[in-house]
N, C-alpha and C positions, 0 to 999 in steps of 0.2 A: 837139342839144337845147338850148334856152335855159337860162340860169341859173335862171330862175323855175321851169321844168319840173323841172329837177334838184332844186331845193330842195323842191318839192312831193313828189317821189318819196321823197327821203330823210326828210322830215318824217313822211310817212305810214308809212314802214317803221319808224320809231322807235316809232310807236303800236302796230303789230301784232307787232313782234319778240318781246315777252314771250310771245306766244301762238303762236309759230312752229310748235311741235309740233302744236298743234291745227289750225292752218291747213293743214299738209301732209296730215294725216289727212282733213280735210274735202275738200280739193282732189281727192285721188284717189277719194274716195267718190263725189263728184258726177261726176267724169270717167268712172268706170266705169258709173255709173247712166245717164248721158246718152248715152254712147258705148261700149256694152259690147263693140263690135268691137275696141277697143284693149286690152282686158284681157289677151289671150294674149301681148301683147308684153312683159309684165312678169313677174317671178318671183313665185312663190307667197308667199314671205315678203317683205313690203313695207317693213320697218323701214329697211334700208340704203338703199332707193330714196328713201324720204321724206327721209332725211338728205342724200342727194346733191342732191335738188331744193332743199332749203333752202340748202345751201352754194352751189349754182350761183346762186340768186337773190340771196344776199348778195353774191356776187362781182360779179355784173352791176351791182348798185346801187353797189358800191364803185368800179367802173370807168366809171360812166355819164358822167363828165366827162373821161374819157381815151379819146377815140375810137379811137386806134391800138391801145391795149391791149385795149379792148372788142372790136374787130373780130378781133384775134388770138385772144382767149379764145373768142369765139363760133364762130370758124372751127374751133378745136380741138373744140368741142362738136359742131358739125355733122358733121364727119368721123367723130368717135367714135360718134355716134348711128346711123350707117349700119348697124352690126352688130346693132342692135336691130330693124332693119326700118323705121325711121322714114321717112315720106314727107312731101312738102310738104303733103298734105291733112290731116295730123295736127296741124299747127300751129294752125289756127284753133280747133279744139275745146279744145286745151290753153290757149290764150290766154283763151278765153271762161270756162273753169272757174277759171283762176288769178285773173282779175279778180273773179269772183264770190266766191271764197274770201277775197280781200283785203277786198272790200267788206263781207262779212258780219262779219269780225272787227274792222274799223276802225270800224264803227258810224257814229255821227254825224260822225266826222272824215272820212268818205269823201264828197268833194264831186265835182260834175261836172268841175271843173278837174283834180282829182287823178286821176279815172278817165281823163280824156283824156290826161294825161301818161303814165300807166302803159300805156295802149293804144298810144301812140306809141312808147314804149321797147320794148314787147314786139314791135311790128311791125318795128323795126330789128333786134332780136335774131333774130327768126324769119327775116327776109330774109337776114341774114348766114349763119346756119346752113344754110339751104336752098341758098344759092349755093355755100358751101364744100362741101357734100355733093355737089352736082351736078358741080362741078369734079373732086372726088375720084373720083366714079363713072366719069368718062371715062378715068381712067388706071389704076385698080386695083380689085380686088374689095373687098367690104365685110368679108368674113371669109375666112380660109385654113384649111381642114381640115388637120390635121397628125397623123401617126401617131407614137405613142411607139415609139422604136426602142431605147432603153436607159434603164435606171433603176437607180440604186445608192444605198444608204443611207450617209449620212455620220455617223450617230449623232446623239444629242441632238435627235431629231425633225426632222432635216434630210435631204432627199433631193435628188439630182441627177437631173433628168428631161430626157432628150434627145428631141427630136421632129424629124420630117422633114415639112415642109409639102408638100402635094400640088401646089402651084403655087409659082413663084418668089416668094420673100419677101425684099424688099430692105429693109435697115435699116443703121444705123451702130452701131459699137461704142459702148456706153454708153447706148443707148436701152432703153426698157422696152416691154412688150407686155401687152395684156390677154388673159386665157385663160378659156375656158369649158369645163367638163368635161361629159361626157354624163350624169353622175349629178345635176347641179344645173343644169338648163337656165335660161338667162337670168341666171345669177349669174356676173359677170365680175370677176376680180381681176387686179391688175397685178404683173408680175414682170420683172426686168431679165434680158436675155440675158447669160449668163456667158462668152460667146465673141465674138470678132470674126467677121465673115462668113466662112464656110467654102466651099470648092469644092463639097462635097456638099450644101450648103444646109441642114444641120441646125443646130438651136439647142439650147443646154443652159440649163436654168433651175435655180437653187438655191432650194428651197422649204422653209421651216420650218413645221411643223404648228402652227397657233395654236389654242388651246383654243376650241372653238365655231366655228372657221373652217371652214365646210363645204368650200370649194374647196381650201384648203391641206391639210386632213386627207385629202381624196380623192386629191390628187396625191401625198402622202407615203405613205399607207397602202393605197391602193386601185389606183392607176394601175399598169398592167402593159404590157409590150411588146405592141403590136398594138392597143391602145386608141386611139381617134381623138378628139383634142381640137379646139377651134377657137381660132384666134388672131385678135385684132383688129389694126388697123394699128399699126406701130411709132410710138412717140411719145417726146418728150424731147429736150432740147438739151444734155445733159451729154456732149458729144462733143468730140473733138480738132479744133482749127482745121485746116482742110484745107491752108492755106498755111504753117502754122508747123511747121518740122521741127527747130528748134534750141533752143527754150526748155526750161529745166529744169522738172521736174514733181514734184509731191508728191501721192501718192495715200494716202487715209486710209479704211480700211474697218472697220466694226464689224459683227460677226455676218454674216448673209447679205448685207450690203452689199458683201461681197467680189465678188459676181457681176458688176456692171457695171465694177468696178475691174479685175477679171481681163480682161474683154473689152477695156478700154482699153489695158492693158499688152500684150495680144496685138497690138493695132493699132499700138502703138509699135514692137514688134518687126518687124511687117510693113513699116513705113515705114523703119525704121533712121534713123541720123543724130542721135539724141538725145544730149545731153551727159550728163545723169545723172538717174535716176529713183529716188525714195525712196518706199517703201511701208511704211506703218504699219498693222498688224493689231491689233485690240483685242477683248477679251471679258471677261466677269466672271471666268471660271475657265479653267484650262488646257484642260479637257475641251471647253469651248465654243469654243476657238480653232481652228476647223476650217480646212482648206485650206492650212495652213502648209507641209506637205510638198510639195504641188504647186507652190506659189510658190517654195520653195527650189530645186526642180529647175529652174524657169524662170530663177532667178537664176544658177544654174550655167551655163546656156547663154548668158546675156546679161550681160556684165561691167558694163553701165551700170545694172543693177537692184540696189538695196540693200533688204533686207527686215528689219524689226524687229517683233516681236510683244510685246504688253503685256497683262497681266491686272490687273484692278482689285480683285478680292475674294478673292484667294488668294495665299498666300506660296509661291512656287515660284521656282526659279532663272530668272534673266532680268529683264526690265524689269517693274516693278510700277507701276501707276497707271492712271488713265483716259487715253483718247487725247488729250484737250485738255491734260492735265498733261504727258504725254510730248512732245507737240508743242512745248510751251513750253520743255521741258528741252533738246530737240535743235535748236531753232530758232536764229535767226529764219529765216523762209521768205519774205521779201518779194521775193526774186528769182525765185520759182517761180510757175507756174500750179498751182492747188490743186484737187483733185477729192475731194469728201467723199461717202461713202455709208454709210448705217447708220441707227440709231434717231434720231428727230427731235431728242431732247435732246442727243445726242452732236454732231450737226451744228451745232445752235445754239451750244453751248459752244465747239466747235472754231472756228467762224467768229469768235466773240468773241475767243478767244485769238489767232488769226492776225491779226485786224484790229488789236488792241492792239499787236502786235509789228511792225506796219508793212506787212502784206500788203494790197494794194488790194482793196476789195470786188469790183471787176469781174474780178479774177483768181481769185476763189473760186467754184467751180462745184459744184452739187449738184442732184439731182432734187427736185421739190416733195414735200411731205408728204401723207400720207393718199391719197385718190383723186387721182392726179396730174392728170387733165384738169380737175378742179374747183379745183385750188389752184396751178396753174402761175403762176410769177412774170410 
């Protein structure tokens, strides 16, 4: 797109952005009114879906002058949307209603040139998403049914849920997966696999029940052996370099952020040959510091693994402080590849601490925040 077209899109978005919430409500209202056949593709509760649409739109506008990143992002969207049953024929109605919603709320600021720029941008996005979905369809299914084969409570509202997909499910240690439960159709939530690929094909997820979180509460309190869930395609780039077998590693996990870190450590063990691996686990209290015993047993089997646990809001024997504070105390870590997983604020603070102490940003790895496919770097 030309600089002029990019400028028109960004200028018009600045006009309508204060009304973004109303725009998404109006968009879905006219989409379902004009094309009622698409309504069954969406969940009954539309609030999270409206938020995702808004963030996807903002992300696309942010990347509109970065073609490589835009194509990568839209490719992720296209592949991920297969699980919703999205087809090429759905894109024109969505584009029509999106532009109608923008035009309504932009008012006099909506000109023919702006409409043409948005139509062109949407056409590019749609084509990339359709192409990515078609390529993906040629090599793998859209969803994988998976039976719950084991479930164990870890306390503090956390459960480990192990599933066996009905078809081969290929993924890499450190990746995350979207899950749909039978009790809340069309509601997908993302969880990281807590294990490296196993010979029996099973995957284990660490799930914390979130107040008001329909999917997480169902997985923690309702799921039982024999229930069938559905998995979306594996995603995420917080994985080990396939060609690197010798660099030193630092893993930092807060709360259920232990899941992908555990998977990565299993992958290190499978590969062998690492110099030294440091794992820092953090929580607010000792009771919330789950998974320590399992990791200590792993450290007993592997001399290269060192584990330290820290709590930030309770006086107990051991290390006290937040994970960023503890990292600063035990650092520097500029010779390590670093993998962070946990609450967003912890990751942001840890990145700042590590960067200030000399760790290169390109050696710090973490999953995106919130809905991963909509906020991938």
